[in-house]
N, C-alpha and C positions, 0 to 999 in steps of 0.2 A: 149039598142040599140047600134050596132056597128057603128062607124063613120070611114070613110076612109079618110086618109090624103094623101097629095101628096107624102110624103117621106116614106109612109108605104110600107114595103117589102112584097112581096107575101108570103103567109103562106102555108106551106105544111102540110100534114096530121100528120106527126110526131110532128111538132110544136104545132098543135092544141091539140093533145093528151097530150103533156107536160102541156099545159095550163089547160086542164081538170084535169089532175092528181094533178097539183099544187093547184087548187081550192078545190079538194076533200081532199087533205092533210091539207089545211088551215082549213077546216071544222072539220077534225079529231083532229087537234091541239086545236081548240076552245072547242071541246067536252071534250078532255082530261083535259084541264085547268078547265073547269066547274066541272067536276067530282072530280078533285083534291081538289077544294075549298069546296066541299060539303061532304067529307068523314071524319070520325073520327077514324076509326079503323087503328092502326099503320101499319098493313099488307097492307091495301088498299092504304094508303098514300104512302108507298114504291112502290107499283105496279103502281100507277099513276105518281110518279116521274120518273120511268123507261119508262113509256109510253110517257110522255111529252118529255123526252130527245130523245127517239127514233123517234118520229114524227118530232121534231125539226130538227134532222139530215136529215131526208128525205126531209123536206121542204127546208132546206138549199141546198141540192144537186139539187133538181128540179129547184129551183130558179137560181142557178148557170148555169144549162143547158139552161134554157130559156134565160138568159142574154147572154150566149155564142152564142146561135142561133140568137139573135137579132143583134149581132155585126159581124156575118159572112155574107159576101155578098152572094147573091143567086148564085148557080152554074149554069152554062150554059152547055147544053149537047154538047159533043164533038163528032166529026165524027171519026170513026175508019178507 
């Protein structure tokens, strides 16, 4: 359940999509780690090492974007 705090910034659709993508990437990373721990074939070990590294980079990028959006004050529309 979501709880709203006084200091919570309004969330826009892009931010919510980032959070969703971050959660999916976390699941993919957990899946890649689980597969890596259960394979014996050297080729599959290499494949999962690459997959884990790839998903880690994606997770790091998305986490950085989420943190960046949390630190940016909400923009107000300006009149032209």
